[in-house]
C-alpha positions in Angstrom: 0.0 0.0 0.0 1.1 3.6 -0.6 2.4 5.6 2.3 0.5 8.9 3.0 0.7 12.0 5.2 -0.4 11.1 8.7 -1.8 14.6 9.1 -4.4 13.7 6.4 -5.4 10.5 8.2 -8.3 12.0 10.2 -9.8 13.9 7.2 -9.5 10.8 5.0 -11.3 8.7 7.6 -14.1 11.3 7.9 -14.4 11.5 4.2 -14.7 7.7 3.9 -17.6 7.7 6.3 -19.4 10.6 4.6 -19.0 9.0 1.2 -20.7 5.9 2.5 -23.6 8.1 3.8 -23.9 9.8 0.4 -24.0 6.4 -1.4 -26.8 5.3 0.9 -28.7 8.5 0.2 -28.2 8.1 -3.6 -29.4 4.5 -3.4 -32.5 5.5 -1.5 -33.2 8.3 -4.0 -32.8 5.9 -6.9 -34.9 3.1 -5.4 -37.6 5.6 -4.3 -37.9 7.0 -7.8 -38.1 3.5 -9.3 -40.9 2.5 -6.9 -42.8 5.8 -7.7 -42.7 5.2 -11.4 -42.7 1.4 -11.6 -46.3 1.1 -12.6 -45.8 3.5 -15.5 -42.5 1.8 -16.4 -44.2 -1.6 -16.6 -47.1 -0.3 -18.7 -45.2 2.1 -21.0 -41.8 0.4 -21.3 -41.7 -3.2 -20.4 -45.0 -4.0 -22.2 -43.9 -2.1 -25.3 -42.1 -3.8 -28.3 -38.4 -4.1 -28.0 -36.4 -1.3 -29.7 -33.4 0.8 -29.2 -35.0 3.2 -26.8 -36.3 0.4 -24.6 -32.9 -1.2 -24.3 -31.3 2.2 -23.6 -33.9 3.0 -21.0 -33.6 -0.2 -19.1 -29.8 -0.2 -19.3 -29.3 3.3 -17.9 -32.2 3.0 -15.4 -30.7 0.1 -13.5 -27.0 0.4 -14.1 -26.5 2.8 -11.1 -27.6 0.0 -8.8 -24.5 -1.8 -9.9 -21.8 0.9 -10.3 -22.9 3.5 -7.8 -24.5 1.3 -5.2 -23.3 -2.3 -5.1 -19.7 -1.8 -6.3 -19.2 1.4 -4.4 -20.6 0.0 -1.1 -18.5 -3.2 -1.7 -15.2 -1.3 -1.9 -16.2 1.1 0.9 -17.6 -1.5 3.4 -16.0 -4.8 2.3 -13.6 -6.6 4.6 -10.2 -8.2 3.9 -9.9 -6.4 0.6 -6.4 -6.3 -0.9 -5.0 -3.3 -2.8 -5.4 -5.1 -6.1 -9.1 -6.0 -5.4 -9.8 -2.5 -4.2 -8.4 -0.9 -7.4 -10.4 -3.4 -9.6 -13.6 -2.5 -7.8 -13.0 1.2 -7.9 -12.0 1.3 -11.5 -14.9 -1.0 -12.6 -17.3 1.3 -10.7 -15.8 4.4 -12.3 -15.9 3.1 -15.9 -19.4 1.8 -15.5 -20.4 5.2 -14.1 -19.0 6.9 -17.2 -20.9 4.6 -19.5 -24.0 5.3 -17.4 -23.6 9.0 -17.6 -23.1 8.8 -21.4 -26.2 6.5 -21.8 -28.4 8.9 -19.8 -27.1 11.8 -21.9 -28.0 9.9 -25.1 -31.7 10.0 -24.0 -31.6 13.7 -23.1 -29.8 14.5 -26.4 -32.1 12.5 -28.6 -35.0 14.6 -27.2 -33.2 17.8 -28.2 -32.4 16.3 -31.6 -36.1 15.4 -32.1 -37.1 19.0 -31.2 -34.9 20.1 -34.1 -36.8 17.7 -36.4 -33.8 15.5 -36.7 -31.9 18.1 -38.7 -29.2 16.4 -40.7 -26.7 19.2 -40.1 -27.3 19.1 -36.4 -26.9 15.3 -36.5 -23.3 15.7 -37.8 -22.6 18.6 -35.4 -23.8 16.5 -32.4 -21.7 13.5 -33.5 -18.6 15.7 -33.8 -19.2 17.5 -30.5 -20.0 14.3 -28.7 -16.6 12.9 -29.7 -14.9 16.2 -28.7 -16.5 16.0 -25.2 -16.8 12.3 -24.4 -13.4 11.1 -25.6 -11.4 13.6 -23.5 -13.8 12.9 -20.6 -12.9 9.2 -20.9 -9.2 10.0 -21.0 -9.4 12.2 -17.9 -11.4 9.6 -16.1 -8.7 7.0 -16.9 -6.1 9.4 -15.6 -8.0 10.0 -12.4 -8.5 6.3 -11.7 -4.9 5.5 -12.5 -3.8 8.1 -10.0 -5.7 6.7 -7.0 -3.5 5.9 -4.0 -4.5 3.6 -1.2 -3.2 3.6 2.3 -3.1 0.9 5.1 -6.2 0.7 7.3 -6.1 3.7 9.7 -7.2 1.5 12.6 -7.9 -2.1 13.4 -11.3 -3.3 12.1 -11.5 -0.6 9.4 -13.8 -1.7 6.6 -13.4 -1.0 2.9 -10.6 0.5 0.8 -8.8 3.5 2.3 -8.3 6.0 -0.5 -5.7 8.6 0.5 -4.7 10.4 -2.7 -5.5 11.1 -6.4 -5.2 13.8 -8.9 -7.9 16.3 -9.8 -8.7 14.9 -13.3 -12.3 14.2 -12.1 -12.7 18.0 -12.0 -12.2 18.1 -15.8 -14.7 15.3 -16.2 -17.3 17.2 -14.3 -16.6 20.4 -16.4 -16.9 18.5 -19.7 -20.2 17.0 -18.6 -21.4 20.5 -17.7 -20.4 21.8 -21.1 -22.4 19.0 -22.8 -25.5 19.7 -20.6 -25.3 23.4 -21.4 -25.0 22.6 -25.1 -28.1 20.4 -25.2 -30.1 22.8 -23.0 -29.1 25.6 -25.4 -30.4 23.7 -28.4 -33.8 23.1 -26.7 -34.1 26.7 -25.4 -33.3 28.1 -28.8 -36.1 26.2 -30.5 -38.5 27.0 -27.6 -37.9 30.8 -27.9 -38.0 30.7 -31.7 -41.4 28.9 -31.7 -42.9 30.6 -28.6 -43.6 27.1 -27.3 -44.1 28.5 -23.8 -47.4 29.8 -25.1 -48.4 26.6 -26.9 -51.6 24.9 -25.9 -50.0 21.5 -26.8 -49.5 19.6 -23.6 -46.7 17.5 -25.2 -44.8 20.6 -26.3 -45.0 22.2 -22.9 -43.9 18.9 -21.3 -40.9 18.6 -23.5 -39.6 22.1 -22.7 -40.7 22.2 -19.1 -38.8 19.0 -18.4 -35.9 20.3 -20.4 -35.6 23.5 -18.4 -36.2 22.0 -14.9 -34.1 18.9 -15.4 -31.0 20.7 -16.8 -31.3 23.2 -13.9 -31.1 20.3 -11.5 -28.1 18.8 -13.3 -26.3 22.1 -13.5 -26.7 22.8 -9.8 -25.4 19.3 -8.9 -22.5 19.7 -11.2 -21.7 23.1 -9.6 -21.7 21.5 -6.2 -19.3 18.8 -7.4 -17.0 21.4 -8.9 -17.0 23.3 -5.6 -16.3 20.1 -3.7 -13.3 19.2 -5.9 -11.8 22.7 -5.7 -12.5 23.8 -2.2 -12.7 20.7 0.0 -9.9 18.5 1.3 -9.1 15.3 -0.6 -11.6 12.6 -0.1 -14.5 15.1 -0.2 -13.8 16.1 -3.8 -15.9 13.3 -5.3 -18.2 12.6 -2.4 -21.3 13.8 -4.3 -20.5 11.8 -7.5 -22.8 8.9 -6.6 -25.7 11.3 -6.1 -25.0 13.1 -9.4 -24.8 9.7 -11.1 -28.2 8.6 -9.8 -29.7 12.0 -10.6 -28.7 11.7 -14.2 -30.3 8.2 -14.4 -33.5 9.4 -12.7 -34.0 12.5 -14.8 -33.3 10.7 -18.1 -35.8 8.0 -17.1 -38.4 10.6 -16.2 -37.9 12.2 -19.6 -38.8 9.0 -21.5 -41.6 8.0 -19.1 -43.2 11.4 -19.1 -43.2 11.6 -22.9 -44.7 8.1 -23.3 -47.3 8.8 -20.6 -48.4 12.1 -22.3 -48.6 10.4 -25.7 -50.6 7.5 -24.2 -53.0 9.8 -22.4 -53.6 12.0 -25.4 -54.1 8.9 -27.6 -56.5 7.4 -25.1 -58.4 10.6 -24.8 -58.7 10.9 -28.6 -59.9 7.3 -28.9 -62.6 8.0 -26.2 -63.8 11.1 -28.0 -63.9 9.3 -31.3 -65.8 6.4 -29.8 -68.3 8.9 -28.2 -68.8 10.7 -31.5 -69.4 7.4 -33.3 -71.9 6.3 -30.7 -73.8 9.6 -31.0 -73.9 9.4 -34.8 -75.2 5.8 -34.6 -77.9 6.9 -32.1 -78.9 9.8 -34.3 -79.2 7.5 -37.3 -81.5 5.1 -35.5 
């Protein structure tokens, strides 16, 4: 194990305990949202035909239970974990989290792309920009994970892996994610302003832009909090909020798809009921 500054021992121990608390909070938040929306999820997703969006939804919906809950708790609460096993658990959790972030952003980005009527020029621009954002993000994530340093257990009976050092590459990852979120939000806001959608009577249009504005506000605030944590807090607290940000991305992306499908389902059902009513009235008048 790597040696570390004894003066940082106490802070590192505190940070470890607080990270565990945040993981439990993130897990509770994720499970709570799954339970709240499970009925709609079954009716609108699981019973639907298999397609790309269904696979994408299910994958990004439940992946946080693996990367940000199970694996994270395992390397923070596990017993008799060697340095090699600790690093494998942490790196696996980190890379799966990156994949999860990207998958959730695909759902949010596809919504913006649809708002632009699947513009061919925008399609190319988004592909280029996604490479410009996500490839460097993956590189910096790799640099961060490779820089992790572990120390010996600070006291007998200590559970989990004792992380005592790393570089600040995760800071760049958070900034790149913020840039992507601002880009996609800007695309939606531009169309919304141009078309005066805020005054539209269409419930679907209002839903798309309302969710876009509110959800990206939440994501931006969470990213700001993570940036502040990395810059201003002692080591160990710099990435304490990442599990919560990870679960928030998954929850909001899931809500986007569920809300859209629910709105379309309700409007279709209402239209069918009106049509049936009109047909019955016509039949009665003709008798």
